[in-house]
C-alpha positions as CSV (number, residue, x, y, z in Angstrom):
1,M,-24.8,-9.7,-8.8
2,R,-23.6,-6.9,-6.6
3,K,-25.4,-6.2,-3.3
4,A,-26.5,-2.7,-4.5
5,D,-27.9,-4.2,-7.7
6,K,-29.9,-6.9,-5.8
7,K,-31.2,-4.2,-3.5
8,Q,-32.4,-2.2,-6.5
9,A,-34.0,-5.4,-7.9
10,E,-35.9,-5.9,-4.6
11,E,-37.0,-2.1,-4.9
12,F,-38.4,-2.8,-8.3
13,V,-40.5,-5.6,-6.8
14,G,-41.7,-3.3,-4.2
15,L,-42.8,-0.8,-6.8
16,L,-44.7,-3.4,-8.7
17,K,-46.5,-4.6,-5.6
18,R,-47.7,-1.1,-4.9
19,A,-48.8,-0.8,-8.5
20,H,-50.8,-4.0,-8.3
21,T,-52.7,-2.6,-5.3
22,G,-53.3,0.6,-7.4
23,I,-54.7,-1.5,-10.3
24,K,-57.1,-3.4,-8.1
25,K,-58.4,-0.1,-6.6
26,S,-58.7,1.4,-10.0
27,L,-60.8,-1.5,-11.3
28,E,-63.0,-1.5,-8.2
29,N,-63.7,2.2,-8.8
30,K,-64.4,1.6,-12.5
31,K,-61.4,3.6,-13.6
32,R,-60.4,1.5,-16.5
33,T,-57.9,4.0,-18.3
34,E,-56.1,4.4,-15.0
35,A,-55.8,0.6,-14.5
36,L,-54.5,0.3,-18.1
37,E,-51.8,3.0,-17.5
38,L,-50.7,1.3,-14.4
39,L,-50.3,-2.0,-16.3
40,E,-48.2,-0.3,-18.9
41,Q,-46.0,1.1,-16.0
42,C,-45.7,-2.5,-14.7
43,Q,-44.8,-3.7,-18.1
44,N,-42.0,-1.1,-18.5
45,C,-40.7,-1.6,-15.0
46,A,-40.5,-5.5,-15.5
47,I,-38.6,-5.0,-18.8
48,R,-36.2,-2.6,-17.1
49,L,-35.6,-5.1,-14.2
50,G,-35.2,-8.0,-16.8
51,D,-32.5,-5.9,-18.6
52,I,-30.6,-5.4,-15.4
53,I,-30.6,-9.1,-14.3
54,E,-29.9,-10.3,-17.9
55,Y,-26.8,-8.1,-17.9
56,M,-25.7,-9.3,-14.6
57,E,-26.7,-13.0,-14.8
58,G,-27.3,-13.9,-18.5
59,E,-30.3,-14.1,-20.7
60,D,-31.3,-17.6,-19.8
61,F,-31.2,-16.9,-16.1
62,V,-34.4,-18.3,-14.3
63,T,-35.5,-14.8,-13.0
64,V,-35.4,-13.4,-16.6
65,R,-37.8,-16.1,-17.8
66,L,-40.2,-15.4,-14.9
67,L,-40.2,-11.8,-15.8
68,E,-41.0,-12.7,-19.4
69,D,-43.9,-14.8,-18.1
70,Y,-44.9,-11.9,-16.0
71,C,-45.0,-9.5,-18.9
72,E,-47.2,-12.0,-20.8
73,T,-49.6,-12.0,-17.9
74,I,-49.8,-8.2,-17.9
75,Y,-50.4,-8.3,-21.7
76,Q,-53.2,-10.7,-21.2
77,M,-54.8,-8.7,-18.5
78,Y,-54.4,-5.4,-20.4
79,E,-56.2,-6.9,-23.5
80,E,-59.0,-8.4,-21.4
81,I,-59.6,-5.1,-19.7
82,R,-59.5,-3.1,-22.9
83,Q,-61.7,-5.4,-24.8
84,Q,-64.2,-6.3,-22.2
85,G,-64.5,-3.0,-20.3
86,S,-65.1,-4.7,-17.0
87,I,-63.2,-7.4,-15.3
88,N,-63.0,-9.0,-11.7
89,A,-60.5,-6.8,-9.8
90,N,-59.5,-9.7,-7.4
91,K,-58.8,-11.9,-10.4
92,V,-56.5,-9.5,-11.9
93,F,-54.7,-8.8,-8.6
94,K,-54.3,-12.5,-7.7
95,S,-52.8,-13.3,-11.2
96,L,-50.4,-10.5,-11.0
97,H,-49.5,-11.2,-7.4
98,K,-48.9,-14.9,-8.1
99,A,-46.5,-14.1,-10.9
100,L,-44.7,-11.5,-8.9
101,I,-44.2,-13.8,-5.9
102,C,-42.3,-16.2,-8.1
103,I,-40.1,-13.3,-9.2
104,E,-39.5,-12.1,-5.7
105,N,-38.5,-15.7,-4.5
106,S,-36.2,-16.1,-7.4
107,I,-34.5,-12.8,-6.7
108,K,-34.0,-13.8,-3.1
109,N,-32.9,-17.4,-3.7
110,D,-31.5,-17.7,-7.1
111,I,-29.4,-14.5,-7.3
112,S,-26.2,-14.7,-5.4
113,V,-24.6,-11.5,-4.0
114,R,-21.2,-10.8,-5.0
115,T,-18.9,-8.3,-3.1
116,E,-16.7,-5.8,-5.0
117,A,-13.6,-5.0,-3.0
118,V,-11.2,-2.2,-4.0
119,F,-7.6,-1.8,-2.7
120,L,-6.0,1.6,-3.1
121,P,-2.2,1.4,-2.3
122,Y,-0.2,4.5,-3.2
123,K,3.4,3.3,-2.8
124,A,4.3,-0.1,-4.1
125,S,6.7,-0.6,-1.2
126,M,3.7,-0.2,1.2
127,W,1.6,-2.9,-0.6
128,D,2.5,-5.5,2.2
129,S,0.1,-3.6,4.5
130,L,-2.9,-4.8,2.4
131,E,-1.6,-8.0,0.5
132,S,-2.9,-10.6,2.9
133,I,-6.4,-9.0,3.0
134,W,-6.4,-8.8,-0.7
135,R,-5.3,-12.6,-1.1
136,E,-8.2,-13.6,1.3
137,A,-10.6,-11.6,-0.7
138,D,-9.3,-12.7,-4.1
139,Q,-9.7,-16.4,-3.0
140,D,-13.4,-15.9,-2.2
141,P,-15.4,-17.0,-5.2
142,E,-18.1,-14.6,-4.5
143,C,-15.8,-11.5,-4.3
144,D,-14.4,-9.5,-7.1
145,T,-11.2,-7.7,-6.1
146,Y,-9.5,-4.7,-7.7
147,V,-6.0,-3.5,-6.9
148,I,-5.9,0.1,-8.0
149,P,-2.6,1.9,-7.3
150,I,-3.3,5.6,-6.9
151,P,-1.1,8.5,-7.9
152,Y,0.5,10.8,-5.3
153,Y,2.4,14.1,-5.4
154,D,5.6,15.3,-3.8
155,R,5.1,18.6,-1.9
156,N,7.2,21.8,-2.3
157,P,8.4,23.5,0.9
158,D,5.3,25.8,0.7
159,G,2.9,22.8,0.6
160,S,2.0,23.0,-3.1
161,F,2.1,20.0,-5.2
162,R,5.3,19.1,-7.2
163,E,5.9,16.0,-9.2
164,L,3.1,13.5,-9.7
165,H,4.2,9.8,-9.2
166,Y,2.3,6.6,-10.2
167,E,3.8,3.2,-9.2
168,G,1.3,0.9,-10.9
169,G,4.0,-0.9,-12.8
170,Q,6.1,-1.9,-9.6
171,Y,3.8,-4.4,-8.1
172,P,4.5,-8.2,-8.0
173,E,3.5,-10.1,-11.2
174,Y,0.9,-12.1,-9.4
175,V,-1.1,-8.9,-8.4
176,P,-3.4,-7.8,-11.2
177,V,-3.4,-4.0,-11.3
178,T,-6.2,-1.9,-12.6
179,D,-5.5,1.6,-13.9
180,Y,-7.1,4.3,-11.6
181,R,-8.4,6.1,-14.8
182,E,-10.3,3.1,-15.9
183,Y,-12.4,2.4,-12.7
184,D,-15.6,4.4,-12.4
185,F,-16.1,4.8,-8.7
186,V,-19.3,6.9,-9.1
187,N,-21.2,4.3,-10.9
188,R,-19.5,1.0,-9.6
189,R,-19.6,2.2,-6.0
190,P,-17.7,-0.8,-4.6
191,D,-18.9,-2.6,-1.4
192,V,-15.7,-1.9,0.4
193,I,-12.5,0.2,-0.2
194,Y,-9.2,-0.4,1.6
195,I,-6.8,2.3,2.1
196,H,-3.3,2.5,3.8
197,N,-2.6,6.3,3.6
198,P,-4.6,8.1,6.3
199,Y,-3.3,11.6,5.9
200,D,-5.4,13.3,3.1
201,D,-4.1,16.8,2.9
202,C,-2.3,16.7,6.3
203,N,1.1,15.4,5.1
204,F,3.9,18.0,4.5
205,V,5.9,15.7,2.4
206,T,3.5,13.9,-0.1
207,S,-0.1,13.8,-0.9
208,V,-2.2,11.3,-2.6
209,H,-4.3,12.8,-5.5
210,P,-7.2,14.7,-3.8
211,F,-9.8,12.5,-5.4
212,F,-8.5,9.7,-3.3
213,Y,-8.6,11.5,0.1
214,S,-10.5,9.5,2.7
215,K,-13.1,12.2,3.1
216,N,-13.9,12.0,-0.7
217,L,-13.8,8.1,-1.0
218,K,-16.3,7.9,1.8
219,Q,-19.2,9.0,-0.6
220,F,-18.4,6.0,-3.0
221,T,-18.8,3.1,-0.6
222,D,-20.7,1.9,2.4
223,K,-17.5,0.5,4.0
224,L,-14.2,2.5,4.0
225,V,-11.5,0.5,5.7
226,Y,-8.1,2.1,6.9
227,V,-5.1,-0.3,7.6
228,P,-2.0,1.4,8.6
229,Y,1.0,1.0,6.4
230,F,3.4,1.1,9.3
231,I,4.1,-0.9,12.5
232,L,4.6,0.9,15.9
233,G,6.3,-0.3,18.9
234,E,3.8,-2.1,21.1
235,I,2.6,0.1,24.1
236,D,0.9,-0.3,27.4
237,P,-2.4,1.5,27.0
238,G,-2.3,2.2,30.7
239,N,0.9,4.3,30.3
240,E,-0.1,7.8,29.7
241,E,3.3,9.0,28.4
242,E,3.3,6.1,25.8
243,V,-0.2,6.9,24.7
244,K,0.4,10.6,24.3
245,R,3.3,9.8,22.0
246,M,1.1,8.2,19.5
247,E,-1.8,10.6,19.6
248,H,-1.1,11.9,16.0
249,F,-1.4,8.5,14.6
250,C,-4.9,8.1,16.1
251,T,-6.4,11.3,14.8
252,T,-5.6,11.4,11.2
253,P,-8.4,11.9,8.6
254,G,-8.2,8.2,7.6
255,V,-9.0,7.2,11.0
256,M,-11.8,9.6,11.4
257,Y,-13.6,9.0,8.0
258,A,-13.1,5.3,7.8
259,D,-16.0,2.9,8.8
260,Q,-13.5,0.4,10.1
261,V,-9.8,0.7,11.3
262,I,-7.6,-2.3,11.6
263,V,-4.7,-2.0,14.0
264,Q,-1.9,-4.3,14.8
265,S,-2.9,-5.5,18.3
266,E,-5.5,-5.4,21.1
267,N,-3.3,-3.1,23.1
268,M,-2.9,-0.7,20.2
269,R,-6.8,-0.8,19.7
270,K,-7.2,0.2,23.4
271,A,-4.8,3.0,22.9
272,Y,-6.6,4.3,19.8
273,I,-10.0,4.2,21.7
274,K,-8.5,6.0,24.6
275,V,-7.1,8.8,22.5
276,L,-10.2,9.1,20.2
277,T,-12.5,9.2,23.2
278,R,-10.6,12.0,24.7
279,E,-10.7,13.8,21.5
280,T,-14.4,13.5,20.8
281,G,-16.0,12.9,24.2
282,E,-17.1,10.0,26.4
283,K,-20.3,9.6,24.6
284,R,-18.5,8.5,21.5
285,K,-16.5,5.7,23.2
286,K,-18.9,2.9,22.1
287,Y,-18.6,4.1,18.5
288,W,-14.7,3.9,18.6
289,E,-15.0,0.5,20.3
290,E,-17.0,-1.0,17.4
291,K,-14.9,0.9,14.8
292,I,-11.3,0.0,15.8
293,K,-10.4,-3.6,15.4
294,G,-7.2,-5.1,16.8
295,L,-6.9,-7.8,14.2
296,G,-3.2,-7.5,13.5
297,S,-1.1,-6.1,10.8
298,P,-1.0,-7.7,7.3
299,K,2.6,-6.7,7.0
300,V,3.4,-9.3,9.6
301,S,1.3,-12.0,7.7
302,K,3.1,-11.1,4.5
303,L,6.6,-11.2,6.0
304,L,6.1,-14.5,7.9
305,D,4.9,-16.0,4.5
306,T,7.9,-15.0,2.6
307,R,10.7,-17.7,2.2
308,I,14.3,-17.0,1.4
309,E,14.3,-19.5,-1.3
310,D,11.6,-17.8,-3.1
311,L,13.3,-14.4,-3.1
312,N,14.4,-12.8,-6.4
313,I,17.9,-11.7,-5.6
314,P,19.6,-9.5,-8.3
315,E,22.8,-10.9,-9.7
316,E,24.8,-7.8,-8.7
317,W,23.6,-8.4,-5.2
318,R,24.8,-12.1,-5.3
319,R,28.3,-10.9,-6.5
320,I,28.6,-8.6,-3.4
321,L,27.3,-11.3,-1.1
322,E,29.7,-14.0,-2.2
323,K,33.0,-14.8,-0.4
324,P,36.1,-15.9,-2.3
325,D,35.7,-19.4,-0.8
326,A,32.0,-19.5,-2.1
327,G,30.6,-18.9,1.3
328,R,28.1,-16.1,2.0
329,K,28.8,-12.8,3.9
330,K,26.6,-11.8,6.9
331,I,24.1,-9.1,5.9
332,V,23.3,-6.1,8.1
333,L,20.1,-4.3,7.2
334,Y,20.8,-0.5,7.6
335,N,17.7,1.5,7.8
336,T,17.6,5.4,7.8
337,S,14.3,7.0,8.8
338,V,12.5,10.3,7.9
339,G,12.1,11.0,11.6
340,A,15.8,11.0,12.3
341,L,16.7,13.1,9.4
342,L,14.2,15.9,10.4
343,R,15.4,15.7,14.0
344,Y,19.1,15.6,13.6
345,E,19.6,17.2,10.1
346,E,23.5,17.6,9.4
347,K,24.3,15.5,12.4
348,I,22.6,12.4,10.8
349,L,24.4,13.0,7.7
350,R,27.7,12.8,9.4
351,K,26.5,9.7,11.1
352,M,25.7,8.1,7.8
353,R,29.2,8.8,6.6
354,S,30.6,7.3,9.8
355,V,28.5,4.2,9.5
356,L,29.5,3.6,5.8
357,Q,33.1,4.0,6.7
358,A,32.8,1.5,9.5
359,F,31.2,-1.1,7.4
360,Y,33.5,-0.5,4.5
361,K,36.3,-1.8,6.8
362,E,34.4,-5.0,7.4
363,R,33.3,-5.6,3.7
364,E,35.2,-8.8,3.4
365,D,32.9,-10.6,6.0
366,I,29.8,-8.2,6.2
367,V,27.6,-6.7,3.6
368,L,25.7,-3.6,4.4
369,L,22.2,-3.5,2.8
370,W,21.2,0.1,3.0
371,R,17.5,0.7,2.7
372,P,16.3,4.2,3.4
373,H,12.7,5.0,4.1
374,P,10.9,5.3,0.8
375,L,9.9,8.9,1.5
376,I,13.3,10.2,2.6
377,Q,14.1,12.0,-0.8
378,A,10.7,13.7,-0.9
379,T,11.1,14.6,2.8
380,I,14.5,16.2,2.3
381,E,13.4,18.1,-0.8
382,S,10.1,19.3,0.9
383,M,11.1,20.0,4.5
384,R,15.0,20.2,4.4
385,P,16.0,21.3,1.0
386,G,19.4,22.5,2.2
387,L,20.5,18.9,3.0
388,W,19.6,17.5,-0.3
389,E,22.9,17.9,-2.1
390,E,25.0,16.4,0.6
391,Y,22.6,13.5,1.0
392,R,22.6,12.8,-2.7
393,E,26.4,12.8,-2.7
394,I,26.6,10.3,0.1
395,V,24.1,7.9,-1.8
396,A,25.9,8.4,-5.0
397,E,29.3,7.6,-3.6
398,Y,28.1,4.5,-1.8
399,K,26.3,3.1,-4.9
400,R,29.4,4.0,-7.0
401,Q,31.9,2.0,-4.7
402,Q,29.7,-1.1,-5.1
403,W,31.0,-2.9,-1.8
404,G,27.4,-2.8,-0.3
405,I,23.8,-3.0,-1.5
406,Y,21.6,0.1,-1.9
407,D,17.9,-1.1,-1.8
408,D,15.2,1.4,-2.8
409,S,13.0,-1.3,-4.3
410,P,9.4,-1.7,-3.3
411,D,10.2,-5.2,-1.9
412,L,10.7,-4.7,1.8
413,D,10.2,-8.2,2.8
414,R,13.3,-9.4,0.6
415,A,15.5,-7.1,2.6
416,L,14.1,-8.3,5.9
417,V,14.3,-12.0,5.1
418,M,17.8,-11.8,3.7
419,S,19.4,-9.9,6.5
420,D,21.0,-11.4,9.6
421,A,20.8,-8.4,11.7
422,Y,19.3,-4.8,11.9
423,Y,21.1,-1.5,12.4
424,G,19.7,1.9,12.1
425,D,17.1,4.2,13.3
426,E,13.9,3.5,15.3
427,S,11.3,2.5,12.8
428,S,8.5,0.0,12.0
429,L,11.2,-2.3,10.6
430,V,12.5,-2.7,14.2
431,E,9.2,-4.2,15.2
432,L,9.3,-6.6,12.3
433,C,12.8,-7.6,13.1
434,K,11.7,-8.4,16.6
435,I,8.9,-10.6,15.3
436,M,11.6,-12.5,13.2
437,G,14.0,-12.8,16.1
438,K,16.8,-10.8,14.4
439,P,19.5,-9.0,16.4
440,I,18.8,-5.3,16.6
441,M,21.0,-2.3,17.3
442,I,19.7,1.3,17.2
443,Q,22.2,3.8,15.9
444,N,23.3,6.7,18.1
445,V,23.9,9.9,16.3
446,D,26.2,11.2,19.1
447,V,28.6,8.3,18.4
448,Q,30.4,9.1,15.2
């Protein structure tokens, strides 16, 4: 039984207790009709409670049988009062109270509480930020988990919604997916909801469906948990310049509305608390200290659990990776970010062409695995539409030549585990490569 349902059952018991006191007083004051009406109400209340427990636990459940006994006791008391006209009030009260105590104890001890946890990823490529939490919850025999991918919109340059996307079919086979249209948030009211998109209506590139904004989800659960989909470079919380650079990550709607925020480290936790305390006042510091948890990023757990022998490598990738002597070429992961494109515009496109030309010359020994940020197309179309045609041409030419790998799949961990080194923009992938001990080189747009 869910926590909310058990609480409701306990509230029913409280109502019955008050009704028993009312029956006793009515009989003491010779108000027989009033006592009979209260007994009828007790009967109806017990039947309703029995229906709830039977639905949750089954018709043969011990509490259901005790409620049936209770209803029989009410019937006997009712008939005795109706036929005799007068009856000992204490006797009636004690009989009803004894039966109700058995029910109360059974609800407390025999009905176990189950937790319902809902996970709301929006892009399949970002699922790794929630997966390890989901796995742990899914292995708990007293927890029911639901992975519910949510739809999201691309935005037009004016901020209006454009195309609606739903990636529910792109998750690993071992992840059971529930369609967001089939889950009733209002009536089910999950015990905990996990989100990894914190922006609500504050993102200029994409927006999850407004129903799934954190400020709206808050009303459907007692515990809304935000886990960032990204990893930031570790900082010194005592370094004011570093803390200032990450302020916008700390004050998103998801952080503000969540009941708990899980960040990648204790230092990051301290930085969040510092920023949020400045934003809301010193009196709120304890609130943020309790709310922000530096428990680590699930992205790291997922990555470290991924073994290269378990990877599903497409056959066309294998052909590119193989040397004529049956050896394997080195793989360089090339990551292009949203931030670099917005900052450098045409300059970064020229850099991309330069990089592709350089690696083309080394194609006999090195394979470039180009993995752009999953929102790069939506970003160009929304915020730099004039760059779209040239960017699309660069990608199309690279894919057509087939000397390297273009990876826009949801599986980030495959690219990271396969690669021998990292080259590209500053991004959360850099932090993950550091954890894996892979060589890292950041591209310089001024070097063409």
